NULUMVEX-55432 format. One record per atom (N, C-alpha, C, CB): x, y, z. Coordinates in steps of 0.02 Angstrom, whole numbers, padded with zeros to 5 digits, always signed. Glycine has a CB too. Layout:
N
XYZ;...
// end
This chain:
276
+01518+00766+00637;+01572+00814+00648;+01543+00876+00682;+01607+00833+00581;+01575+00904+00734;+01550+00963+00768;+01545+01023+00721;+01594+00981+00827;+01499+01069+00737;+01489+01128+00694;+01552+01171+00691;+01430+01169+00720;+01590+01174+00745;+01651+01215+00746;+01701+01190+00694;+01683+01215+00816;+01710+01124+00690;+01756+01097+00640;+01728+01104+00569;+01770+01023+00655;+01662+01100+00562;+01633+01110+00496;+01645+01182+00472;+01558+01096+00497;+01638+01231+00516;+01651+01301+00496;+01725+01311+00479;+01630+01348+00552;+01769+01278+00518;+01840+01284+00504;+01857+01254+00435;+01881+01249+00559;+01828+01196+00419;+01841+01166+00354;+01813+01209+00297;+01810+01095+00351;+01756+01242+00310;+01727+01286+00260;+01773+01345+00245;+01659+01311+00282;+01805+01372+00296;+01852+01428+00286;+01913+01407+00246;+01873+01456+00354;+01935+01345+00255;+01997+01322+00225;+01988+01288+00157;+02032+01275+00272;+01928+01289+00130;+01916+01253+00067;+01954+01283+00009;+01842+01254+00051;+01971+01348+00011;+02006+01379-00044;+02081+01373-00042;+01989+01450-00047;+02108+01334+00004;+02181+01329+00013;+02203+01256+00008;+02202+01359+00081;+02265+01248-00013;+02300+01184-00010;+02348+01187+00049;+02337+01166-00077;+02339+01147+00098;+02378+01153+00159;+02397+01084+00185;+02338+01193+00213;+02447+01084+00228;+02468+01023+00263;+02466+01037+00338;+02541+01001+00240;+02436+00993+00375;+02429+01002+00447;+02488+00969+00482;+02362+00971+00473;+02521+01008+00526;+02579+00984+00563;+02570+01002+00636;+02645+01014+00534;+02580+00953+00679;+02573+00965+00750;+02635+00999+00779;+02559+00899+00788;+02624+01051+00818;+02678+01087+00852;+02659+01093+00925;+02692+01157+00820;+02703+01075+00969;+02689+01078+01041;+02678+01151+01062;+02746+01047+01081;+02636+01161+01112;+02619+01229+01134;+02680+01266+01161;+02566+01226+01188;+02728+01231+01192;+02787+01265+01219;+02832+01292+01164;+02826+01218+01263;+02823+01269+01103;+02863+01294+01047;+02827+01348+01007;+02881+01237+01001;+02768+01370+01031;+02730+01422+00997;+02717+01479+01047;+02662+01394+00967;+02767+01519+01062;+02758+01571+01113;+02710+01626+01091;+02824+01603+01130;+02705+01640+01026;+02662+01694+01003;+02588+01679+01016;+02673+01706+00928;+02568+01616+01007;+02499+01598+01020;+02481+01607+01094;+02486+01526+00999;+02527+01590+01138;+02515+01600+01209;+02509+01674+01226;+02571+01568+01250;+02549+01715+01194;+02547+01787+01207;+02481+01816+01184;+02605+01822+01172;+02459+01798+01124;+02397+01825+01098;+02336+01801+01138;+02388+01806+01025;+02340+01741+01165;+02284+01716+01204;+02274+01756+01268;+02293+01643+01220;+02327+01789+01292;+02322+01829+01353;+02307+01902+01339;+02387+01824+01393;+02305+01920+01276;+02292+01990+01257;+02218+02004+01263;+02317+02004+01185;+02199+02055+01302;+02130+02073+01313;+02106+02119+01258;+02120+02106+01383;+02052+02101+01225;+02026+02142+01171;+01991+02204+01199;+01977+02102+01127;+02002+02261+01168;+01970+02323+01191;+01898+02326+01168;+02009+02384+01165;+01881+02297+01111;+01813+02297+01085;+01778+02234+01107;+01812+02304+01008;+01733+02240+01156;+01698+02182+01183;+01635+02164+01144;+01680+02194+01256;+01615+02205+01097;+01553+02191+01060;+01566+02134+01011;+01529+02255+01023;+01525+02081+01012;+01536+02024+00966;+01527+02045+00893;+01490+01966+00983;+01570+02018+00852;+01566+02033+00780;+01535+01973+00744;+01636+02048+00752;+01492+01987+00695;+01462+01931+00657;+01514+01895+00614;+01405+01956+00613;+01507+01831+00610;+01551+01791+00568;+01517+01780+00501;+01568+01722+00602;+01545+01805+00447;+01509+01805+00382;+01495+01736+00354;+01547+01844+00332;+01538+01686+00369;+01528+01622+00337;+01474+01580+00368;+01593+01583+00338;+01445+01601+00425;+01392+01562+00456;+01330+01560+00411;+01374+01590+00525;+01312+01617+00383;+01254+01619+00339;+01263+01573+00278;+01239+01690+00316;+01324+01571+00252;+01338+01526+00195;+01328+01454+00216;+01410+01537+00170;+01350+01437+00275;+01343+01369+00300;+01269+01350+00308;+01380+01360+00367;+01230+01395+00337;+01159+01380+00348;+01121+01375+00283;+01128+01433+00393;+01137+01418+00235;+01103+01414+00171;+01121+01349+00134;+01120+01474+00127;+01180+01324+00147;+01198+01259+00118;+01158+01203+00150;+01274+01246+00127;+01144+01209+00215;+01103+01159+00250;+01032+01160+00223;+01104+01172+00325;+01003+01220+00217;+00933+01227+00196;+00928+01232+00120;+00901+01288+00230;+00958+01185+00086;+00959+01186+00013;+00895+01154-00013;+01022+01149-00015;+00840+01191-00009;+00776+01169-00035;+00749+01222-00081;+00726+01154+00022;+00694+01206-00114;+00662+01255-00157;+00635+01312-00114;+00606+01224-00199;+00642+01375-00137;+00623+01433-00095;+00550+01431-00074;+00636+01497-00133;+00504+01410-00117;+00434+01412-00098;+00419+01360-00044;+00389+01400-00159;+00455+01304-00043;+00446+01255+00011;+00473+01282+00076;+00480+01188-00007;+00530+01316+00074;+00558+01347+00134;+00510+01399+00162;+00627+01379+00119;+00480+01439+00118;+00433+01490+00141;+00371+01458+00173;+00411+01534+00082;+00347+01403+00145;+00289+01370+00174;+00306+01339+00242;+00263+01316+00127;+00366+01310+00248;+00387+01282+00312;+00394+01337+00364;+00453+01243+00305;+00422+01394+00344;+00431+01450+00390;+00364+01477+00414;+00471+01506+00356;+00316+01483+00368;+00250+01508+00387;+00214+01458+00432;+00208+01522+00325;+00220+01393+00416;+00188+01342+00458;+00220+01339+00527;+00192+01273+00424;+00286+01350+00531;+00320+01351+00596;+00295+01409+00638;+00396+01355+00586;+00286+01467+00607;+00263+01526+00644;+00192+01517+00670;+00266+01587+00599;+00150+01478+00636;+00081+01469+00657;+00071+01406+00699;+00036+01465+00597;+00123+01368+00711;+00119+01306+00751;+00134+01323+00824;+00169+01252+00724;+00084+01316+00867;+00092+01333+00937;+00142+01287+00972;+00025+01330+00974;+00144+01223+00951;+00192+01177+00982;+00264+01197+00967;+00179+01106+00956;+00278+01215+00905;+00346+01235+00888;+00364+01303+00918;+00355+01237+00812;+00315+01346+00929;+00329+01409+00962;+00349+01397+01035;+00268+01456+00958;+00316+01348+01066;+00337+01330+01134;+00407+01300+01134;+00287+01279+01164;+00423+01261+01082;+00491+01233+01077;+00542+01288+01066;+00494+01182+01020;+00524+01339+01027;+00569+01395+01016;+00586+01430+01082;+00537+01446+00968;+00536+01436+01126;+00549+01467+01190;+00602+01430+01230;+00486+01471+01230;+00601+01363+01229;+00652+01324+01264;+00720+01333+01231;+00632+01249+01265;+00721+01335+01165;+00786+01342+01130;+00818+01409+01145;+00776+01334+01054;+00778+01463+01148;+00805+01530+01157;+00818+01546+01231;+00757+01581+01128;+00775+01523+01276;+00781+01541+01347;+00815+01487+01389;+00713+01556+01375;+00821+01427+01362;+00853+01374+01400;+00804+01319+01418;+00885+01401+01462;+00831+01258+01425;+00791+01200+01441;+00789+01189+01516;+00819+01138+01406;+00738+01153+01542;+00737+01135+01613;+00797+01091+01630;+00672+01099+01631;+00812+01089+01694;+00870+01050+01716;+00856+00975+01713;+00890+01069+01786;+00793+00954+01715;+00775+00884+01714;+00722+00871+01660;+00750+00861+01783;+00723+00810+01634;+00678+00793+01579;+00605+00794+01601;+00696+00725+01551;+00591+00772+01663;+00522+00767+01685;+00490+00835+01696;+00518+00727+01747;+00529+00889+01692;+00501+00956+01698;+00479+00985+01632;+00552+01002+01730;+00492+00949+01577;+00469+00972+01512;+00394+00959+01505;+00508+00937+01455;+00360+01000+01465;+00290+00987+01452;+00283+00933+01399;+00255+01052+01429;+00221+00914+01385;+00209+00859+01338;+00234+00876+01268;+00135+00842+01335;+00236+00939+01250;+00255+00959+01183;+00330+00951+01172;+00234+01031+01169;+00369+00976+01220;+00442+00976+01213;+00475+00913+01240;+00471+01037+01247;+00436+00868+01270;+00465+00808+01300;+00499+00765+01247;+00410+00767+01335;+00470+00762+01186;+00497+00719+01133;+00563+00746+01105;+00447+00713+01077;+00579+00810+01119;+00640+00840+01091;+00696+00843+01142;+00625+00910+01065;+00686+00814+01201;+00735+00821+01255;+00803+00793+01236;+00710+00787+01318;+00804+00734+01207;+00868+00702+01193;+00906+00737+01137;+00858+00629+01175;+00872+00780+01098;+00905+00817+01043;+00912+00891+01060;+00865+00808+00978;+00904+00910+01122;+00901+00981+01140;+00966+01018+01123;+00886+00989+01214;+01023+00984+01126;+01087+01017+01112;+01099+01025+01037;+01144+00977+01143;+01058+00993+00996;+01066+00999+00923;+01018+01048+00892;+01057+00931+00891;+00970+01074+00930;+00919+01117+00903;+00942+01189+00902;+00854+01112+00944;+00926+01224+00848;+00944+01295+00840;+00890+01329+00797;+01014+01303+00807;+00890+01395+00797;+00841+01435+00760;+00879+01479+00711;+00796+01478+00807;+00855+01480+00649;+00884+01524+00598;+00831+01545+00549;+00944+01490+00562;+00822+01610+00542;+00777+01638+00491;+00707+01608+00495;+00807+01627+00422;+00682+01600+00555;+00614+01574+00564;+00608+01499+00560;+00570+01604+00514;+00663+01463+00550;+00663+01390+00546;+00696+01361+00607;+00698+01366+00482;+00672+01303+00629;+00704+01265+00682;+00746+01210+00650;+00651+01235+00733;+00810+01209+00667;+00856+01160+00638;+00878+01111+00691;+00916+01196+00607;+00883+01048+00671;+00914+00996+00712;+00978+00976+00675;+00866+00934+00723;+01033+01005+00695;+01095+00994+00658;+01088+01024+00588;+01111+00919+00654;+01091+00981+00538;+01084+01004+00468;+01015+00988+00440;+01137+00972+00426;+00966+00972+00482;+00900+00953+00458;+00847+01002+00484;+00883+00882+00482;+00797+01015+00443;+00744+01062+00460;+00689+01025+00497;+00716+01097+00397;+00667+01054+00553;+00611+01026+00591;+00546+01045+00556;+00612+01050+00665;+00506+00996+00536;+00446+01007+00496;+00385+01011+00542;+00437+00950+00444;+00343+01063+00534;+00281+01067+00573;+00231+01012+00554;+00248+01136+00563;+00181+01003+00597;+00132+00949+00586;+00096+00956+00519;+00081+00947+00642;+00076+01018+00502;+00036+01027+00441;+00075+01014+00377;+00009+01098+00440;+00141+01017+00380;+00182+01007+00320;+00208+00936+00313;+00240+01055+00321;+00199+00894+00363;+00229+00827+00361;+00201+00783+00306;+00219+00794+00427;+00135+00781+00293;+00111+00740+00237;+00141+00761+00170;+00035+00743+00232;+00148+00826+00159;+00178+00851+00097;+00251+00829+00091;+00172+00927+00093;+00289+00836+00145;+00359+00817+00144;+00366+00742+00133;+00395+00838+00209;+00322+00702+00163;+00325+00629+00153;+00314+00611+00080;+00273+00594+00197;+00267+00644+00048;+00254+00630-00023;+00313+00650-00066;+00191+00665-00047;+00348+00704-00048;+00407+00725-00086;+00463+00675-00077;+00430+00795-00065;+00473+00651-00015;+00526+00603-00002;+00515+00537-00039;+00532+00590+00073;+00451+00518-00046;+00435+00452-00074;+00414+00456-00147;+00380+00420-00033;+00425+00511-00180;+00401+00517-00249;+00438+00470-00297;+00409+00588-00272;+00497+00446-00278;+00534+00399-00321;+00517+00326-00306;+00608+00409-00313;+00478+00313-00253;+00457+00245-00234;+00518+00199-00227;+00408+00216-00287;+00565+00220-00184;+00627+00182-00177;+00628+00138-00115;+00685+00230-00174;+00572+00130-00081;+00570+00085-00024;+00584+00122+00041;+00620+00030-00033;+00580+00084+00096;+00585+00113+00163;+00654+00141+00177;+00566+00062+00216;+00706+00101+00166;+00774+00123+00185;+00798+00181+00143;+00822+00065+00179;+00785+00180+00078;+00806+00236+00035;+00769+00300+00053;+00794+00219-00039;+00705+00294+00070;+00667+00353+00089;+00692+00380+00156;+00592+00337+00094;+00708+00337+00202;+00737+00360+00266;+00804+00394+00255;+00745+00301+00314;+00844+00368+00209;+00909+00399+00194;+00900+00469+00167;+00949+00355+00145;+00852+00479+00123;+00839+00546+00096;+00816+00592+00152;+00787+00543+00041;+00775+00567+00197;+00749+00609+00252;+00805+00631+00299;+00695+00571+00291;+00853+00586+00312;+00908+00604+00358;+00951+00660+00331;+00952+00543+00371;+00949+00672+00267;+00991+00724+00238;+00959+00793+00241;+01005+00707+00166;+00894+00798+00257;+00862+00864+00251;+00811+00880+00305;+00830+00869+00186;+00770+00833+00327;+00713+00850+00370;+00713+00805+00432;+00647+00842+00332;+00673+00828+00482;+00667+00790+00545;+00602+00807+00579;+00728+00804+00592;+00573+00758+00612;+00522+00767+00664;+00517+00703+00703;+00452+00787+00632;+00493+00704+00765;+00488+00643+00805;+00442+00592+00771;+00463+00659+00876;+00465+00530+00768;+00425+00478+00736;+00430+00476+00661;+00355+00484+00755;+00481+00509+00632;+00488+00513+00559;+00497+00443+00529;+00547+00557+00540;+00539+00402+00559;+00552+00335+00531;+00488+00293+00529;+00606+00299+00572;+00448+00296+00583;+00386+00258+00584;+00336+00283+00532;+00355+00260+00654;+00333+00349+00523;+00288+00377+00473;+00308+00354+00402;+00288+00454+00477;+00373+00352+00389;+00397+00329+00324;+00379+00256+00313;+00473+00340+00317;+00388+00215+00364;+00373+00144+00358;+00299+00132+00344;+00394+00106+00421;+00256+00168+00381;+00184+00160+00369;+00164+00184+00299;+00144+00199+00421;+00195+00239+00276;+00178+00265+00210;+00198+00216+00155;+00213+00333+00199;+00259+00187+00160;+00282+00140+00109;+00240+00076+00109;+00356+00123+00119;+00222+00053+00169;+00182-00008+00173;+00112+00001+00146;+00179-00032+00245;+00087+00063+00147;+00020+00076+00120;+00022+00100+00048;-00015+00128+00162;+00082+00104+00018;+00089+00127-00051;+00075+00068-00098;+00160+00156-00064;+00025+00075-00141;+00005+00020-00185;+00060+00003-00236;-00059+00039-00223;+00091+00052-00270;+00145+00034-00317;+00204-00001-00283;+00170+00095-00353;+00221+00021-00223;+00278-00011-00188;+00261-00083-00170;+00296+00028-00125;+00201-00095-00145;+00182-00163-00126;+00174-00208-00187;+00118-00162-00086;+00156-00179-00244;+00147-00219-00305;+00213-00243-00333;+00109-00179-00357;+00264-00199-00330;+00328-00214-00363;+00383-00234-00315;+00350-00155-00403;+00368-00241-00251;+00421-00259-00204;+00443-00332-00215;+00398-00249-00132;+00505-00345-00196;+00532-00412-00202;+00504-00456-00147;+00609-00411-00201;+00479-00513-00164;+00452-00560-00115;+00497-00621-00111;+00380-00580-00133;+00500-00649-00052;+00542-00709-00042;+00511-00768-00078;+00549-00724+00034;+00552-00800-00119;+00527-00858-00156;+00519-00917-00109;+00576-00876-00214;+00465-00954-00119;+00450-01011-00077;+00445-01074-00121;+00385-01001-00037;+00467-01129-00093;+00462-01192-00129;+00388-01213-00134;+00503-01247-00093;+00368-01239-00190;+00299-01262-00197;+00286-01321-00152;+00282-01280-00270;+00225-01324-00126;+00205-01379-00083;+00187-01439-00127;+00146-01359-00036;+00223-01494-00118;+00211-01554-00157;+00180-01607-00112;+00277-01579-00190;+00118-01627-00124;+00088-01679-00082;+00122-01746-00093;+00013-01686-00098;+00127-01784-00040;+00159-01850-00043;+00106-01902-00060;+00195-01867+00025;+00117-01939-00113;+00070-01989-00136;+00092-02058-00112;+00064-01988-00214;+00046-02094-00082;+00059-02163-00060;+00004-02208-00087;+00064-02167+00018;+00021-02272-00097;-00027-02320-00124;-00049-02373-00074;+00002-02354-00185;-00014-02378-00018;-00032-02428+00032;-00009-02405+00100;-00002-02496+00014;-00034-02439+00151;-00017-02422+00219;+00056-02439+00233;-00062-02459+00268;+00087-02399+00274;+00156-02408+00297;+00206-02406+00239;+00162-02474+00333;+00188-02372+00185;+00236-02363+00131;+00282-02304+00145;+00198-02352+00064;+00254-02249+00169;+00292-02190+00189;+00267-02166+00256;+00287-02133+00135;+00313-02154+00302;+00294-02127+00367;+00334-02064+00380;+00305-02180+00424;+00307-02021+00423;+00343-01963+00446;+00362-01972+00518;+00301-01899+00437;+00425-01957+00535;+00449-01967+00603;+00482-01904+00628;+00498-02027+00607;+00475-01891+00693;+00507-01833+00724;+00510-01845+00799;+00468-01768+00708;+00549-01803+00833;+00557-01807+00906;+00513-01755+00939;+00630-01798+00926;+00489-01770+00999;+00457-01720+01042;+00470-01739+01114;+00381-01715+01027;+00459-01691+01158;+00473-01701+01229;+00410-01687+01269;+00532-01656+01254;+00396-01730+01317;+00338-01722+01360;+00356-01746+01430;+00276-01760+01333;+00349-01701+01479;+00365-01720+01547;+00436-01743+01557;+00319-01774+01570;+00484-01707+01527;+00556-01721+01531;+00574-01789+01500;+00579-01720+01603;+00529-01818+01462;+00542-01881+01428;+00538-01870+01352;+00492-01937+01450;+00588-01894+01315;+00587-01887+01243;+00552-01947+01210;+00659-01881+01216;+00513-01930+01157;+00477-01981+01120;+00492-01974+01047;+00400-01975+01133;+00487-02031+01012;+00493-02031+00939;+00423-02042+00911;+00542-02087+00914;+00398-01992+00874;+00331-01994+00846;+00333-02018+00774;+00297-01925+00851;+00287-02061+00755;+00283-02087+00687;+00210-02082+00663;+00308-02161+00683;+00202-02061+00600;+00136-02053+00570;+00137-02087+00501;+00115-01977+00564;+00088-02130+00489;+00082-02162+00423;+00045-02114+00376;+00044-02230+00429;+00075-02099+00318;+00047-02051+00272;-00017-02077+00239;+00098-02034+00218;-00026-02141+00234;-00084-02169+00199;-00146-02173+00244;-00068-02239+00172;-00138-02200+00304;-00195-02210+00349;-00200-02155+00402;-00189-02276+00383;-00146-02118+00413;-00146-02069+00466;-00136-02099+00535;-00210-02031+00465;-00117-02162+00537;-00105-02196+00601;-00044-02166+00636;-00095-02272+00590;-00051-02152+00701;+00001-02118+00740;+00021-02163+00798;-00024-02049+00766;+00086-02167+00810;+00110-02199+00871;+00175-02166+00893;+00121-02275+00859;+00191-02174+00956;+00251-02144+00985;+00283-02193+01032;+00233-02078+01023;+00350-02193+01032;+00389-02236+01076;+00435-02193+01118;+00429-02288+01035;+00440-02206+01183;+00488-02168+01225;+00559-02186+01207;+00475-02182+01300;+00604-02138+01212;+00675-02149+01199;+00713-02150+01264;+00702-02094+01151;+00768-02187+01266;+00810-02185+01326;+00837-02115+01339;+00868-02235+01320;+00848-02099+01401;+00875-02033+01417;+00945-02025+01388;+00877-02023+01494;+00960-01963+01369;+01025-01944+01339;+01035-01978+01271;+01082-01963+01386;+00981-02000+01240;+00988-02029+01173;+00995-01972+01122;+00928-02075+01155;+01047-01974+01082;+01060-01922+01033;+01037-01942+00963;+01133-01905+01032;+01031-02006+00950;+01012-02029+00884;+00958-02083+00890;+01073-02055+00845;+00923-02091+00837;+00872-02142+00836;+00870-02174+00767;+00803-02113+00855;+00838-02231+00762;+00830-02265+00698;+00757-02284+00689;+00876-02328+00693;+00736-02301+00629;+00666-02321+00619;+00647-02381+00662;+00654-02338+00547;+00695-02422+00684;+00679-02479+00727;+00647-02454+00792;+00742-02521+00743;+00671-02395+00817;+00643-02369+00879;+00573-02339+00869;+00689-02316+00908;+00553-02328+00807;+00486-02302+00793;+00434-02358+00794;+00485-02266+00727;+00453-02417+00812;+00405-02472+00816;+00396-02509+00751;+00340-02447+00839;+00441-02496+00702;+00433-02530+00637;+00447-02605+00643;+00479-02499+00585;+00488-02623+00692;+00503-02694+00700;+00441-02733+00720;+00559-02704+00751;+00392-02698+00749;+00330-02733+00768;+00293-02758+00705;+00285-02687+00810;+00296-02715+00652;+00258-02731+00591;+00301-02767+00539;+00229-02668+00561;+00367-02771+00552;+00413-02804+00506;+00409-02772+00437;+00398-02880+00502;+00410-02705+00436;+00404-02668+00374;+00467-02626+00363;+00342-02622+00374;+00481-02610+00299;+00537-02567+00280;+00511-02507+00241;+00589-02607+00238;+00474-02462+00272;+00447-02405+00234;+00499-02350+00225;+00386-02377+00269;+00481-02301+00183;+00519-02239+00179;+00495-02192+00233;+00512-02207+00108;+00541-02150+00258;+00522-02103+00311;+00535-02032+00288;+00561-02117+00376;+00490-01987+00307;+00496-01916+00292;+00518-01882+00357;+00429-01885+00265;+00581-01855+00357;+00608-01824+00418;+00637-01756+00401;+00661-01870+00451;+00656-01720+00454;+00693-01658+00444;+00767-01675+00440;+00679-01606+00501;+00810-01623+00443;+00882-01633+00436;+00916-01641+00503;+00913-01576+00398;+00879-01663+00554;+00909-01671+00620;+00961-01726+00621;+00856-01685+00671;+01011-01717+00664;+01065-01766+00668;+01040-01833+00694;+01122-01741+00713;+00986-01830+00734;+00960-01892+00763;+00935-01940+00709;+00904-01876+00811;+00916-01914+00650;+00886-01957+00599;+00937-01981+00548;+00831-01920+00564;+01002-01971+00561;+01052-01990+00512;+01065-02066+00512;+01116-01953+00525;+01046-02099+00565;+01057-02172+00568;+00996-02208+00540;+01071-02195+00641;+01006-02254+00496;+00950-02291+00468;+00971-02364+00460;+00927-02261+00401;+00920-02406+00458;+00934-02477+00453;+00932-02500+00381;+00885-02517+00495;+00955-02560+00368;+00959-02587+00300;+00889-02593+00271;+00995-02656+00300;+00884-02574+00207;+00820-02579+00172;+00774-02521+00184;+00786-02641+00192;+00796-02473+00223;+00753-02416+00238;+00777-02355+00199;+00754-02401+00315;+00730-02319+00170;+00745-02259+00131;+00723-02197+00170;+00710-02261+00061;+00769-02149+00178;+00753-02088+00214;+00746-02031+00164;+00808-02071+00268;+00689-01996+00163;+00675-01941+00117;+00681-01876+00155;+00604-01949+00085;+00724-01830+00130;+00735-01766+00163;+00695-01712+00127;+00809-01748+00164;+00672-01661+00164;+00636-01607+00132;+00683-01562+00093;+00599-01565+00184;+00654-01518+00051;+00695-01473+00010;+00728-01418+00049;+00653-01442-00044;+00701-01399+00107;+00729-01346+00147;+00720-01363+00220;+00696-01277+00131;+00764-01334+00262;+00761-01349+00333;+00730-01292+00371;+00831-01363+00360;+00749-01229+00356;+00724-01173+00394;+00652-01158+00375;+00768-01111+00382;+00611-01151+00425;+00541-01135+00414;+00534-01063+00392;+00499-01149+00477;+00494-01048+00340;+00487-00978+00318;+00452-00937+00372;+00447-00973+00253;+00477-00876+00383;+00449-00831+00434;+00427-00767+00400;+00501-00816+00489;+00379-00734+00432;+00355-00670+00406;+00405-00616+00420;+00286-00652+00436;
// end
């Protein structure tokens, strides 16, 4: 929400009101007052602005004082202050290395009482960033919760990456984080050759092949498949050569849904391969 509307809502908090739209042609008094030239050209301070800013900087006083002192002694932020007060260059490539990172947020930056604000967040100097990170992460609530707390109060370029690195290096967080459960690896036991085989498809040189591996001997063979073949059976794996009816270990591919009489197809417990 723009700052102008926020200030307007702050002024109206003590009233119960109903908003009703009235066309400008039906409000002649407003048009008359808008053309009235004020005799006093000196700008008058708006008292509720300080209330609004103090609401934004709702931190412990000693932390605010330390941030203010660190901002005053930080040469990079003093250079940024100069751009905020005197104006930014017309093009991004004319900024120096210090202020280049703040270019996309230049319209949100302001100065109040020795602090640099980005909207409702305080810009933290380099020397204070480790301290602020430890305060944000003192509850050990993980990356997203820590980022959410940071968005409500503080800012600096690369804040999200700093939070992620801090949480990943935090021993208590890594110890108690939730890990994805994995199925236990169960070895397949066979007592003779061609009792259980594993079959799958692969492609080589625009030609599809059906690969078969015997779990007992490790014997491997492959048979080419006709073009545009969508399904296969153990007969195409060369089993008819040996006149055997073994069990096959396959994935959940549609091609392996067809099987011949006397053949047992064993499916794995999961289809999707676990990823990091």
